[in-house]
N, C-alpha and C positions, 0 to 999 in steps of 0.2 A: 643674295646672301644677307644674313642678319647684319644690322649696323655693327661695325667692328667693335666699338668701345662697349656697347651694351652686351654683345656676345662675350667679350672677355670677362666682363663683370659676372655674368650669369655662370660661366664656367668656373670662375674663381669661387663663387659662393657655393656652387654645387660640389666642387672638389673638396672644400674644407668641411662642408656642413651636411652632406648627404646622409651621414650616419644619424643625424638628428631625426631624419624622416621616419626612422624605424624605432627610436628608443626613447624619445621624450615622454615623460609621464603626463597623465591628464591632471590639469590643475583642479584643485578642490575649492578654489577661492570664488568661483563664479556661482551665480544664483541658479537654483534648480528649477526656476519658474519656466524656463525654456530648455530645450535639449541642446546638448553640446554635440559637436561632430562625432565624438567618440561614442556617445550614447545612441545616436541615430544611425551611424554607419560604422560599427565596430570592425568590420572586415576590411575597410578601406580608409578609415580615418587615422592618419599617421602624421608624424611631424608635429610642429607647433600648432597646426590648425585643429588638432583634435580637442583642444580646450576651448575653441571658438564656439560661441553660441549661435545657433541657427535663428535668423530673424528675417522678417520681411523688410527688404531694403529697396531703395529707389532703383528703377531699371538702369542698368549700367554700372551701379555701385556694387562691387564684389565683396569688399571687406572694409569695415570701419573699426578703428581702434583709437585709443587715447594717443593723440599726437599725429595720426596720419590716416589716410584712407586710400584704397586701391580701386580703380575703375577698370572696366573691361578694355579701355583703350591701351592699357599696359601691354597687352599681347601684340597688338599691331605695332606699337613702338619698339618692342623688344625683338620681334621676329623679322620685321621688314619683309622683303621678298625672298622666299625660300623655294627650293625644289618641291614639287607637289608631293613626292614620296616622303620627304623630310617633314613636310607640313602635316601629313597624316599622323606621324608619330608625335609631333609636338601638340597637335590638337587633342590627342588622347592623354596628354600629360599636363593639361592646364591646371588641374587641381594641385599637382605636385609643384608646378612652377609658381602658382600663387603662394604656396607655402614658402617657397624660397624667396619670393618677392617680399612677403611679410617679414621674413627673417632679415632681409636686407634693410628694411625700414627700421626694424628694432635695433640693428647694429649701428645704423647711421645715427640714430638718436643717442645711443649709448656712447658711441665714439665722440660725438660732439661734447658730451659731458666730460670726456677725458681730454678734451682739447686736441683730438686727432682729426685732421681735416679729411673729410670723406665726400667732398663735392668738387668734381665728379668722383664717384667711387671707382677705384681701380685696384689692381692686384697689390700694389705697393702700400696703399692706405689700409687695405684689409689685413695685410701681413703685419703692419704696425699695431693694429687693433688686436689681432690674434696673439701676437707676442706679449702685449700688455696683459691680456686676460689670463694667459697661461704662464706668466713669468716665474711663478713659484713651483711649477710642476717639475719633478725629478723622477728618475728611475734608479734604484739601487743596483749594485752589482749582484747582490744576492738574488734579486728578482730576475735579472738577466740570466743568471746561471740556472735558475729554476725553469725558465722558459726554454732554455737550450736543452735541458734534460728531458723535458716533456715533448719537444718538437724536433728531435734530431733528424727526422725524415725531411724536414723543410730545408735543412742545410747540407744534405747529402753526406752526413757523417763527418763533416769537416771538424777539425779541432776547435775547442771553445775559443782559444785566444785569437784564432783567425776570423771568427765571425762575431766576436763579442760586440764590437763597435756597431756592426750592422744591426744586430738584434736590439741593442740599446736604442739606436735611432728609431727602429720600428716601434718598439714599446713606448718610447717617449712620445712619438706622434700619436699613438693610440690614446695615451693618458691625456695629452693635450686636447684631443678631440672630445674626450669625456669631460674635461674641465670646461671647454667651450660650451658643450651641451648643457651642463648644469647652470652655467651663467646665463645662457639665452633662455633656458627654462624659467629662470627667475624673472627675466625681462618680459616673457610672454604672460606670466601670471599677472603682472602689473598692468598689462596693456588692455585688458578687458575687450578682446576681439569679438566682433559680431560679423557673421558671414551670411551672404545672401542665400537663403534656403532654397529658393526656386532654381537658382543657377547651380547650386551644389547637387541638387537632385539629378539634373541633367548630366553633370560632369561625372558623378559616381557611376552612372550607367556606362558612360564612354570609357572612363579610366579602367574599369574592371574587365574590359573586353580584351583579355590577353590570357595565355595558357596558365600563367602562375596565379593570377588573381581568381580565375575561374576555379582552379584547384583549391585555393585557400577557402573558397566559399562552399566546398563540397561536404564539409562536416568530417573530413578525414585528415589525419596528419599528412604533411607534405614535405618532401625534400626537393629543393630546387638546385640543380647542378648547372652553374654558369661556366661555360667553356668557350673555347675559340679554336679556329683552324690553325694548325701548326704548333699547337701547344702539346708538348710531349706528355706531361702528367695528365692532361685531359684525355689523350688517346689511351693512356694506361687505365683510366677509369671507365672508359666506355663499356668494356665487358662486365665490369662490376655493376654499373648502373643498369645495363640491360638485364642482367641476371636478377637483380633485386626487383626491378619493375615487373618482370614476369612472375617471380615467386610471390610477391605481395600484392598482385593486382586485385583490386576490390577492397583492400585493407588500407593501403598506403598509396598516396599519390607521389610519383617520382617524375619530375618535370625537367627535361633537358633544354637549356636555354642558350643558344649561340649568341654571344654578346654583339657580334657584328650586326645582327638583325634586330637587336633589342637594346640599343644603347641607352635609352632613357630608363628602361626597366633596370638595367645594370646600375645606372647612376642612383636610382632610388634605393638600391640595396647596398650602396657603397662598394661596388665591385671595382677594384682598381687593378687587380691582377687575377689571372685565372690559373687553375680552377678555383671556384668558390662554391661551398655547399652551405645552403641556408635551410634551416629546419623550422617548420611551423607546426603548432599543435592543431587539434581538431577545430578550434575556433578561428584559425587563421592567424594567430599571433606568433610572431617570431620568437623562438626560444633559444636558438643557437646558430652561430655562424663560424665557419672554418675556412681558412685559405690554404690552398696547396693540395697535394695528393692526400686522399683519405681512404684508408684501407676498408675492405668490406666489414671486418670485425668492428672497426671504430664506428662505422655508420650504424651497424646493428646495435652497438652499445648505446649510441645516442638515442635511437628509437626506443630502446628498453628503458632508459632514464625517463623518457616521455610517457611511458606506459602504452606505447603504440603497438608493441609486439610482446 
């Protein structure tokens, strides 16, 4: 098994920050003399690494930034001894895990400036940091009511007063994630990250070897349906997904992803409950994400907004 403390830290960072993998913008502060990850690999360069410059680095040195560097020994230290099947999935996710490790280092540096002890990093210290960064985030009752009116299928038609607190907690967490995202984006811009271009080239080929990333590189709009066994809304959506897949074959990619078999892929796209629908444009860029049952008409409306149908 992985070393216990390192495993806990990785899960903590992934749990709070997986959303950043898909949504952080590319920094414009870096020199254009060399390519950034986003410029070289637009279909797979996500998270804070997409602003990193590709450079020739010493063998074994994966990433160099102001204040820290990450070597390939990180993976051996983090994984320890794992089941061969688990190792296969982890090996395909090294680019994503490097992104999260770089985020960890940025957070540790920033936490130190706030006098928050993060050595060794653990869930409690990260929570203290998270709370400090997001302390001013709030959600108004008007926003909660608006969300309720637009997403009543998610609450099964229950009265507003009975679900108000739950919705407010859900919305607050989302806004806090967005605040954390913006904060770490600023840290990444200042870090001037350089990434080993030879290592990246190999990892991009490995990381993209899954049904979703292959679909994203096809030049067609894509819908990814994350589902799980025993999930009632997932079962309700199966005939809808099957119908749309048959009707729009050759025009739109519709990919069914069981999360039990694709845990790292689900983590990349911040899937914490199922079903989740993630929409990508013809360039493979994420444009919309929805959690819960999604009616056929709503799926079609989203594709219409994208100009896909």
